C-alpha atoms as an extended CHARMM CRD file, in Angstrom:
* protein
*
       230  EXT
         1         1  MET       CA            216.9590000000      240.4980000000      -73.1220000000  PROA      1               0.0000000000
         2         2  ASN       CA            213.8150000000      241.8000000000      -74.8340000000  PROA      2               0.0000000000
         3         3  GLY       CA            215.7450000000      244.8720000000      -75.9800000000  PROA      3               0.0000000000
         4         4  LEU       CA            218.4110000000      242.6950000000      -77.5750000000  PROA      4               0.0000000000
         5         5  ARG       CA            215.7310000000      240.7030000000      -79.3680000000  PROA      5               0.0000000000
         6         6  TRP       CA            214.2310000000      243.8970000000      -80.7610000000  PROA      6               0.0000000000
         7         7  ILE       CA            217.6110000000      245.0750000000      -82.0090000000  PROA      7               0.0000000000
         8         8  GLY       CA            218.4680000000      241.7030000000      -83.5280000000  PROA      8               0.0000000000
         9         9  ALA       CA            215.1220000000      241.3750000000      -85.2720000000  PROA      9               0.0000000000
        10        10  GLY       CA            215.1940000000      244.9250000000      -86.6150000000  PROA      10              0.0000000000
        11        11  VAL       CA            218.7090000000      244.6670000000      -87.9790000000  PROA      11              0.0000000000
        12        12  ALA       CA            217.9290000000      241.2610000000      -89.4910000000  PROA      12              0.0000000000
        13        13  VAL       CA            214.9260000000      242.6790000000      -91.3580000000  PROA      13              0.0000000000
        14        14  ALA       CA            216.8820000000      245.6240000000      -92.7080000000  PROA      14              0.0000000000
        15        15  ALA       CA            219.9320000000      243.5100000000      -93.5800000000  PROA      15              0.0000000000
        16        16  GLY       CA            217.8160000000      240.9780000000      -95.4220000000  PROA      16              0.0000000000
        17        17  MET       CA            216.2480000000      243.6890000000      -97.5570000000  PROA      17              0.0000000000
        18        18  ARG       CA            219.6450000000      245.3440000000      -98.0550000000  PROA      18              0.0000000000
        19        19  LEU       CA            220.8910000000      242.2970000000      -99.9710000000  PROA      19              0.0000000000
        20        20  ALA       CA            218.5020000000      243.1570000000     -102.7870000000  PROA      20              0.0000000000
        21        21  ARG       CA            219.0640000000      246.9410000000     -102.7810000000  PROA      21              0.0000000000
        22        22  SER       CA            221.7730000000      249.3230000000     -103.9150000000  PROA      22              0.0000000000
        23        23  ARG       CA            223.7640000000      251.1320000000     -101.2540000000  PROA      23              0.0000000000
        24        24  ARG       CA            221.8660000000      254.4230000000     -101.6300000000  PROA      24              0.0000000000
        25        25  GLN       CA            218.3900000000      252.9390000000     -101.9670000000  PROA      25              0.0000000000
        26        26  ARG       CA            215.9010000000      252.3550000000      -99.1690000000  PROA      26              0.0000000000
        27        27  SER       CA            215.8500000000      248.7980000000      -97.8370000000  PROA      27              0.0000000000
        28        28  LEU       CA            212.1710000000      249.1860000000      -96.9100000000  PROA      28              0.0000000000
        29        29  HSD       CA            209.5780000000      250.6990000000      -99.2720000000  PROA      29              0.0000000000
        30        30  PRO       CA            212.1650000000      251.7310000000     -101.9160000000  PROA      30              0.0000000000
        31        31  ALA       CA            209.6780000000      252.9320000000     -104.5530000000  PROA      31              0.0000000000
        32        32  GLY       CA            207.7510000000      255.9920000000     -103.4900000000  PROA      32              0.0000000000
        33        33  ARG       CA            206.5420000000      259.5010000000     -104.1270000000  PROA      33              0.0000000000
        34        34  SER       CA            206.6730000000      262.3000000000     -101.5610000000  PROA      34              0.0000000000
        35        35  MET       CA            204.2100000000      265.1750000000     -101.6330000000  PROA      35              0.0000000000
        36        36  THR       CA            203.1170000000      268.1480000000      -99.6220000000  PROA      36              0.0000000000
        37        37  ALA       CA            199.5850000000      267.8310000000      -98.3080000000  PROA      37              0.0000000000
        38        38  GLU       CA            196.9470000000      269.4340000000      -96.1300000000  PROA      38              0.0000000000
        39        39  LEU       CA            195.7020000000      267.5870000000      -93.0710000000  PROA      39              0.0000000000
        40        40  GLU       CA            192.3020000000      268.6030000000      -91.7550000000  PROA      40              0.0000000000
        41        41  ILE       CA            191.4350000000      267.1900000000      -88.3490000000  PROA      41              0.0000000000
        42        42  TRP       CA            187.9150000000      267.5500000000      -87.0370000000  PROA      42              0.0000000000
        43        43  GLY       CA            188.6620000000      265.4510000000      -83.9540000000  PROA      43              0.0000000000
        44        44  CYS       CA            187.2820000000      262.2700000000      -82.4240000000  PROA      44              0.0000000000
        45        45  VAL       CA            183.7830000000      262.6170000000      -80.9740000000  PROA      45              0.0000000000
        46        46  ASP       CA            184.7840000000      260.1990000000      -78.2210000000  PROA      46              0.0000000000
        47        47  PRO       CA            188.1880000000      261.6130000000      -77.1380000000  PROA      47              0.0000000000
        48        48  THR       CA            191.1290000000      259.2280000000      -77.3820000000  PROA      48              0.0000000000
        49        49  GLY       CA            193.5400000000      261.0670000000      -75.1090000000  PROA      49              0.0000000000
        50        50  SER       CA            195.7400000000      262.2080000000      -78.0120000000  PROA      50              0.0000000000
        51        51  THR       CA            195.7890000000      265.9320000000      -78.7530000000  PROA      51              0.0000000000
        52        52  LEU       CA            196.5970000000      265.3150000000      -82.4170000000  PROA      52              0.0000000000
        53        53  LEU       CA            193.5550000000      263.0970000000      -82.8970000000  PROA      53              0.0000000000
        54        54  ASP       CA            191.1090000000      264.9410000000      -80.6480000000  PROA      54              0.0000000000
        55        55  ARG       CA            191.7110000000      268.6470000000      -81.2830000000  PROA      55              0.0000000000
        56        56  PRO       CA            190.3450000000      270.1810000000      -84.5290000000  PROA      56              0.0000000000
        57        57  GLY       CA            192.9340000000      271.9030000000      -86.7100000000  PROA      57              0.0000000000
        58        58  HSD       CA            194.5860000000      272.2970000000      -90.1060000000  PROA      58              0.0000000000
        59        59  TYR       CA            198.2100000000      271.3420000000      -90.7820000000  PROA      59              0.0000000000
        60        60  ASP       CA            200.6680000000      271.5120000000      -93.6580000000  PROA      60              0.0000000000
        61        61  VAL       CA            202.2270000000      268.0490000000      -93.7690000000  PROA      61              0.0000000000
        62        62  VAL       CA            204.5600000000      265.8410000000      -95.7870000000  PROA      62              0.0000000000
        63        63  VAL       CA            203.2180000000      262.5360000000      -97.1400000000  PROA      63              0.0000000000
        64        64  ARG       CA            205.0940000000      259.6740000000      -98.7890000000  PROA      64              0.0000000000
        65        65  LEU       CA            203.2090000000      256.9980000000     -100.7270000000  PROA      65              0.0000000000
        66        66  SER       CA            205.2680000000      253.8840000000     -101.3450000000  PROA      66              0.0000000000
        67        67  LYS       CA            205.4450000000      250.2170000000     -102.2950000000  PROA      67              0.0000000000
        68        68  GLY       CA            207.0200000000      247.7700000000      -99.8600000000  PROA      68              0.0000000000
        69        69  VAL       CA            208.9220000000      245.6380000000     -102.3570000000  PROA      69              0.0000000000
        70        70  GLY       CA            208.8720000000      248.0870000000     -105.2440000000  PROA      70              0.0000000000
        71        71  THR       CA            206.8520000000      246.1270000000     -107.8180000000  PROA      71              0.0000000000
        72        72  ARG       CA            206.0910000000      247.8250000000     -111.1150000000  PROA      72              0.0000000000
        73        73  ARG       CA            203.0240000000      249.8870000000     -111.8980000000  PROA      73              0.0000000000
        74        74  ALA       CA            199.7970000000      248.3870000000     -110.4870000000  PROA      74              0.0000000000
        75        75  ARG       CA            201.2050000000      244.9790000000     -109.5560000000  PROA      75              0.0000000000
        76        76  PRO       CA            200.3360000000      243.7190000000     -106.0520000000  PROA      76              0.0000000000
        77        77  ASP       CA            202.5100000000      245.0810000000     -103.2650000000  PROA      77              0.0000000000
        78        78  VAL       CA            202.1720000000      246.1580000000      -99.6600000000  PROA      78              0.0000000000
        79        79  ARG       CA            201.3800000000      249.8450000000     -100.1300000000  PROA      79              0.0000000000
        80        80  GLY       CA            202.5220000000      252.3480000000      -97.5370000000  PROA      80              0.0000000000
        81        81  ILE       CA            201.6180000000      255.8420000000      -96.3550000000  PROA      81              0.0000000000
        82        82  ALA       CA            204.0490000000      257.8420000000      -94.2140000000  PROA      82              0.0000000000
        83        83  LEU       CA            202.7020000000      261.0780000000      -92.7410000000  PROA      83              0.0000000000
        84        84  ARG       CA            204.7640000000      263.7130000000      -90.9370000000  PROA      84              0.0000000000
        85        85  VAL       CA            202.7110000000      266.1660000000      -88.8730000000  PROA      85              0.0000000000
        86        86  GLU       CA            203.8100000000      268.4160000000      -86.0120000000  PROA      86              0.0000000000
        87        87  GLY       CA            207.0560000000      266.4800000000      -85.5480000000  PROA      87              0.0000000000
        88        88  THR       CA            205.2260000000      263.1260000000      -85.4360000000  PROA      88              0.0000000000
        89        89  ASP       CA            205.7800000000      260.3890000000      -88.0370000000  PROA      89              0.0000000000
        90        90  LEU       CA            202.8300000000      258.0480000000      -88.6380000000  PROA      90              0.0000000000
        91        91  LEU       CA            203.4010000000      254.9560000000      -90.8140000000  PROA      91              0.0000000000
        92        92  LEU       CA            200.5500000000      252.8840000000      -92.2340000000  PROA      92              0.0000000000
        93        93  SER       CA            200.5170000000      249.8240000000      -94.5260000000  PROA      93              0.0000000000
        94        94  THR       CA            197.7960000000      248.1240000000      -96.5210000000  PROA      94              0.0000000000
        95        95  VAL       CA            196.0640000000      245.5290000000      -94.3640000000  PROA      95              0.0000000000
        96        96  GLY       CA            193.3300000000      242.9270000000      -94.4700000000  PROA      96              0.0000000000
        97        97  PRO       CA            189.6970000000      243.3340000000      -93.3800000000  PROA      97              0.0000000000
        98        98  GLY       CA            188.2830000000      242.8790000000      -89.8960000000  PROA      98              0.0000000000
        99        99  ARG       CA            189.6720000000      242.9910000000      -86.3920000000  PROA      99              0.0000000000
       100       100  TRP       CA            192.4980000000      240.5300000000      -87.0130000000  PROA      100             0.0000000000
       101       101  GLY       CA            193.0580000000      241.3790000000      -90.6550000000  PROA      101             0.0000000000
       102       102  ARG       CA            194.0450000000      244.9390000000      -89.7900000000  PROA      102             0.0000000000
       103       103  ARG       CA            197.0910000000      243.5370000000      -87.9710000000  PROA      103             0.0000000000
       104       104  LEU       CA            198.4530000000      241.8320000000      -91.0870000000  PROA      104             0.0000000000
       105       105  PRO       CA            200.1940000000      243.5470000000      -94.0340000000  PROA      105             0.0000000000
       106       106  MET       CA            198.3370000000      242.7370000000      -97.2490000000  PROA      106             0.0000000000
       107       107  PRO       CA            199.4610000000      243.3150000000     -100.8700000000  PROA      107             0.0000000000
       108       108  ARG       CA            197.0950000000      245.4820000000     -102.9180000000  PROA      108             0.0000000000
       109       109  ARG       CA            196.8750000000      246.5300000000     -106.5690000000  PROA      109             0.0000000000
       110       110  THR       CA            195.8530000000      250.1150000000     -105.8150000000  PROA      110             0.0000000000
       111       111  PHE       CA            196.5810000000      252.9120000000     -103.3710000000  PROA      111             0.0000000000
       112       112  ASP       CA            192.8370000000      253.2700000000     -102.8490000000  PROA      112             0.0000000000
       113       113  ALA       CA            192.8390000000      250.5830000000     -100.1890000000  PROA      113             0.0000000000
       114       114  ARG       CA            192.5290000000      249.9960000000      -96.4680000000  PROA      114             0.0000000000
       115       115  TYR       CA            195.6020000000      250.9850000000      -94.4010000000  PROA      115             0.0000000000
       116       116  GLY       CA            196.4770000000      250.3270000000      -90.7830000000  PROA      116             0.0000000000
       117       117  SER       CA            199.2080000000      250.8880000000      -88.2140000000  PROA      117             0.0000000000
       118       118  ILE       CA            199.4970000000      247.0720000000      -87.7920000000  PROA      118             0.0000000000
       119       119  ALA       CA            200.4630000000      247.4940000000      -84.1200000000  PROA      119             0.0000000000
       120       120  ALA       CA            198.8140000000      249.6270000000      -81.4500000000  PROA      120             0.0000000000
       121       121  TYR       CA            199.5250000000      253.0910000000      -80.0860000000  PROA      121             0.0000000000
       122       122  ARG       CA            199.0780000000      254.1900000000      -76.4820000000  PROA      122             0.0000000000
       123       123  SER       CA            197.4010000000      257.5400000000      -75.8480000000  PROA      123             0.0000000000
       124       124  GLY       CA            197.9000000000      260.0320000000      -73.0490000000  PROA      124             0.0000000000
       125       125  THR       CA            195.1910000000      258.3510000000      -70.9840000000  PROA      125             0.0000000000
       126       126  GLY       CA            196.9620000000      254.9840000000      -71.2000000000  PROA      126             0.0000000000
       127       127  GLY       CA            194.4470000000      253.4230000000      -73.5710000000  PROA      127             0.0000000000
       128       128  LYS       CA            195.4350000000      251.5080000000      -76.7000000000  PROA      128             0.0000000000
       129       129  LEU       CA            194.2650000000      252.4050000000      -80.1750000000  PROA      129             0.0000000000
       130       130  TYR       CA            195.0250000000      251.6070000000      -83.8000000000  PROA      130             0.0000000000
       131       131  LEU       CA            195.3230000000      254.0990000000      -86.6260000000  PROA      131             0.0000000000
       132       132  ALA       CA            193.8170000000      253.4820000000      -90.0410000000  PROA      132             0.0000000000
       133       133  ALA       CA            193.2480000000      255.2080000000      -93.3680000000  PROA      133             0.0000000000
       134       134  GLY       CA            191.0740000000      254.5400000000      -96.3760000000  PROA      134             0.0000000000
       135       135  PRO       CA            189.5050000000      255.9740000000      -99.5370000000  PROA      135             0.0000000000
       136       136  ASP       CA            187.4210000000      259.1250000000      -99.3090000000  PROA      136             0.0000000000
       137       137  PRO       CA            184.0340000000      258.3170000000     -100.9460000000  PROA      137             0.0000000000
       138       138  SER       CA            183.4510000000      261.9890000000     -101.7520000000  PROA      138             0.0000000000
       139       139  GLY       CA            187.0080000000      262.7470000000     -102.8640000000  PROA      139             0.0000000000
       140       140  ARG       CA            189.4180000000      262.0990000000     -105.6850000000  PROA      140             0.0000000000
       141       141  PRO       CA            191.0380000000      258.6220000000     -105.7420000000  PROA      141             0.0000000000
       142       142  LEU       CA            194.7660000000      258.0990000000     -105.2710000000  PROA      142             0.0000000000
       143       143  GLY       CA            195.1260000000      255.7100000000     -108.2120000000  PROA      143             0.0000000000
       144       144  ARG       CA            196.7110000000      252.3450000000     -108.8970000000  PROA      144             0.0000000000
       145       145  SER       CA            200.3570000000      253.2930000000     -109.4090000000  PROA      145             0.0000000000
       146       146  LEU       CA            202.8410000000      255.8840000000     -108.1750000000  PROA      146             0.0000000000
       147       147  ASP       CA            202.7670000000      257.5130000000     -111.6080000000  PROA      147             0.0000000000
       148       148  THR       CA            199.0340000000      258.2100000000     -111.3490000000  PROA      148             0.0000000000
       149       149  VAL       CA            198.9790000000      259.6070000000     -107.8120000000  PROA      149             0.0000000000
       150       150  GLY       CA            198.0950000000      263.2520000000     -108.2540000000  PROA      150             0.0000000000
       151       151  LYS       CA            197.2610000000      266.5640000000     -106.7090000000  PROA      151             0.0000000000
       152       152  ALA       CA            193.9420000000      266.9200000000     -104.8400000000  PROA      152             0.0000000000
       153       153  ALA       CA            193.5840000000      263.1760000000     -104.1620000000  PROA      153             0.0000000000
       154       154  THR       CA            192.1890000000      262.5440000000     -100.6770000000  PROA      154             0.0000000000
       155       155  LEU       CA            191.9700000000      259.8560000000      -98.0200000000  PROA      155             0.0000000000
       156       156  LEU       CA            190.3100000000      259.6260000000      -94.6160000000  PROA      156             0.0000000000
       157       157  LEU       CA            191.9690000000      258.8560000000      -91.2710000000  PROA      157             0.0000000000
       158       158  TYR       CA            190.4690000000      256.7460000000      -88.4760000000  PROA      158             0.0000000000
       159       159  ALA       CA            191.1310000000      255.8930000000      -84.8440000000  PROA      159             0.0000000000
       160       160  ILE       CA            190.1030000000      252.3800000000      -83.7600000000  PROA      160             0.0000000000
       161       161  ARG       CA            189.5330000000      251.3410000000      -80.1460000000  PROA      161             0.0000000000
       162       162  GLY       CA            188.0020000000      247.9020000000      -79.7850000000  PROA      162             0.0000000000
       163       163  PRO       CA            184.8310000000      247.8010000000      -81.9120000000  PROA      163             0.0000000000
       164       164  VAL       CA            184.6420000000      251.6130000000      -82.1520000000  PROA      164             0.0000000000
       165       165  VAL       CA            185.9300000000      253.1610000000      -85.3930000000  PROA      165             0.0000000000
       166       166  GLN       CA            186.0610000000      256.9640000000      -85.4510000000  PROA      166             0.0000000000
       167       167  PRO       CA            186.9280000000      259.0840000000      -88.4960000000  PROA      167             0.0000000000
       168       168  PHE       CA            188.9810000000      262.0430000000      -87.3130000000  PROA      168             0.0000000000
       169       169  GLY       CA            190.5860000000      263.6630000000      -90.3470000000  PROA      169             0.0000000000
       170       170  ARG       CA            191.2070000000      264.0190000000      -94.0610000000  PROA      170             0.0000000000
       171       171  VAL       CA            194.4610000000      264.2690000000      -96.0350000000  PROA      171             0.0000000000
       172       172  THR       CA            194.4580000000      266.1870000000      -99.3270000000  PROA      172             0.0000000000
       173       173  LEU       CA            197.5460000000      265.7610000000     -101.5000000000  PROA      173             0.0000000000
       174       174  LYS       CA            199.1490000000      268.8340000000     -103.0410000000  PROA      174             0.0000000000
       175       175  ASP       CA            202.5000000000      269.2140000000     -104.8210000000  PROA      175             0.0000000000
       176       176  THR       CA            204.9800000000      266.4550000000     -105.6480000000  PROA      176             0.0000000000
       177       177  LEU       CA            208.4060000000      266.9080000000     -104.0830000000  PROA      177             0.0000000000
       178       178  SER       CA            211.5790000000      266.4040000000     -106.0990000000  PROA      178             0.0000000000
       179       179  PRO       CA            213.1850000000      262.9450000000     -106.3620000000  PROA      179             0.0000000000
       180       180  GLU       CA            216.1480000000      264.3230000000     -104.3970000000  PROA      180             0.0000000000
       181       181  THR       CA            213.8760000000      265.4190000000     -101.5510000000  PROA      181             0.0000000000
       182       182  ASP       CA            212.0820000000      262.0750000000     -101.5950000000  PROA      182             0.0000000000
       183       183  ALA       CA            215.4020000000      260.2300000000     -101.4060000000  PROA      183             0.0000000000
       184       184  ALA       CA            216.5510000000      262.3630000000      -98.4750000000  PROA      184             0.0000000000
       185       185  LEU       CA            213.3720000000      261.9810000000      -96.4240000000  PROA      185             0.0000000000
       186       186  ALA       CA            213.8350000000      259.6720000000      -93.4510000000  PROA      186             0.0000000000
       187       187  PHE       CA            210.8670000000      258.7460000000      -91.2640000000  PROA      187             0.0000000000
       188       188  ASP       CA            211.2160000000      257.3380000000      -87.7550000000  PROA      188             0.0000000000
       189       189  PRO       CA            207.9360000000      256.3380000000      -86.0420000000  PROA      189             0.0000000000
       190       190  ILE       CA            209.6620000000      255.6660000000      -82.7170000000  PROA      190             0.0000000000
       191       191  ARG       CA            211.8360000000      258.7420000000      -82.2510000000  PROA      191             0.0000000000
       192       192  ASN       CA            209.3410000000      261.0710000000      -83.9180000000  PROA      192             0.0000000000
       193       193  ALA       CA            206.3430000000      260.2310000000      -81.7440000000  PROA      193             0.0000000000
       194       194  GLY       CA            204.1050000000      262.4670000000      -79.6480000000  PROA      194             0.0000000000
       195       195  ASP       CA            204.0380000000      262.2290000000      -75.8620000000  PROA      195             0.0000000000
       196       196  ASP       CA            200.3600000000      261.2560000000      -75.9320000000  PROA      196             0.0000000000
       197       197  LEU       CA            200.5100000000      258.9990000000      -79.0090000000  PROA      197             0.0000000000
       198       198  ARG       CA            203.2840000000      256.4510000000      -78.4890000000  PROA      198             0.0000000000
       199       199  PRO       CA            203.8990000000      253.2940000000      -80.5550000000  PROA      199             0.0000000000
       200       200  THR       CA            203.7530000000      250.1300000000      -78.4390000000  PROA      200             0.0000000000
       201       201  GLY       CA            204.7290000000      246.5000000000      -78.8530000000  PROA      201             0.0000000000
       202       202  LEU       CA            207.4880000000      244.4440000000      -80.4130000000  PROA      202             0.0000000000
       203       203  LEU       CA            206.4860000000      245.1690000000      -84.0080000000  PROA      203             0.0000000000
       204       204  HSD       CA            206.8480000000      248.9250000000      -83.5920000000  PROA      204             0.0000000000
       205       205  GLY       CA            210.2370000000      248.3650000000      -81.9530000000  PROA      205             0.0000000000
       206       206  VAL       CA            211.4610000000      246.1240000000      -84.7730000000  PROA      206             0.0000000000
       207       207  ARG       CA            210.1460000000      248.5560000000      -87.3830000000  PROA      207             0.0000000000
       208       208  GLY       CA            211.9070000000      251.5110000000      -85.7770000000  PROA      208             0.0000000000
       209       209  ILE       CA            215.2430000000      249.7100000000      -85.5740000000  PROA      209             0.0000000000
       210       210  ALA       CA            214.9250000000      248.4270000000      -89.1420000000  PROA      210             0.0000000000
       211       211  TYR       CA            214.2100000000      251.9170000000      -90.4490000000  PROA      211             0.0000000000
       212       212  ARG       CA            217.1610000000      253.4230000000      -88.6030000000  PROA      212             0.0000000000
       213       213  ALA       CA            219.4910000000      250.6860000000      -89.8950000000  PROA      213             0.0000000000
       214       214  SER       CA            218.3050000000      251.2690000000      -93.4540000000  PROA      214             0.0000000000
       215       215  GLN       CA            218.7480000000      255.0390000000      -93.0920000000  PROA      215             0.0000000000
       216       216  ARG       CA            222.2530000000      254.6480000000      -91.7120000000  PROA      216             0.0000000000
       217       217  TRP       CA            223.2900000000      252.3900000000      -94.5770000000  PROA      217             0.0000000000
       218       218  ARG       CA            222.0700000000      254.8460000000      -97.2010000000  PROA      218             0.0000000000
       219       219  GLY       CA            223.4260000000      257.8920000000      -95.3740000000  PROA      219             0.0000000000
       220       220  ALA       CA            220.0730000000      259.4900000000      -94.4820000000  PROA      220             0.0000000000
       221       221  ARG       CA            218.9510000000      260.9730000000      -91.1910000000  PROA      221             0.0000000000
       222       222  PRO       CA            215.4260000000      261.5990000000      -89.8670000000  PROA      222             0.0000000000
       223       223  GLN       CA            214.7480000000      265.2690000000      -90.6330000000  PROA      223             0.0000000000
       224       224  GLN       CA            212.9490000000      267.6610000000      -88.3970000000  PROA      224             0.0000000000
       225       225  LEU       CA            210.3290000000      268.7940000000      -90.9100000000  PROA      225             0.0000000000
       226       226  PRO       CA            207.2060000000      269.1250000000      -88.7900000000  PROA      226             0.0000000000
       227       227  GLY       CA            203.9680000000      270.3860000000      -90.2350000000  PROA      227             0.0000000000
       228       228  SER       CA            202.7810000000      273.7100000000      -88.8850000000  PROA      228             0.0000000000
       229       229  PRO       CA            199.3070000000      274.7620000000      -87.7770000000  PROA      229             0.0000000000
       230       230  GLN       CA            197.5820000000      277.1660000000      -90.1590000000  PROA      230             0.0000000000
């Protein structure tokens, strides 16, 4: 019964958005820019049980910055960051402040904002954690609109377990991918998940189903474009 509820909710979300979109356009986060990027991970001081978060390394990754509704320029919208690394897709949205605020999508006027996974992940040790991202105080800002997002802009990544917030990595944007490549990219946070970093909860299930429904309607498939260790 729970599985049927997940499917129904996911399809309903995607179908509702589809009413306002063209056949070949994304139902969710239609306006976006995809870029290559470098992911530097220095690892969590207090291990989380996820190899990706705990083990230092450098990766070539694909990043997509997007707007949930697709508002123009710097108008408020739920901003999104999709990150593909080592065959794992991580999706973050702009959220509110505090313990409960990070579980709620929040419209923002800039990409230099606080992002969160909304729902929890479960690590290899069985513990729950949330993923987050935010501006890099010592780096170059992302900007207020998709048109201003440029090369060398950076943001920091965090793992949150209870009251403990650990920075574990930095993303540095590189080259912008073509509009055709951006249109073909298809992220799936459920199917493309690591064995020791698994999405949990109803929201992740609904999101995964909604994304797959949207991709099917526009004729896209989740690609296997994992980042590679340097």
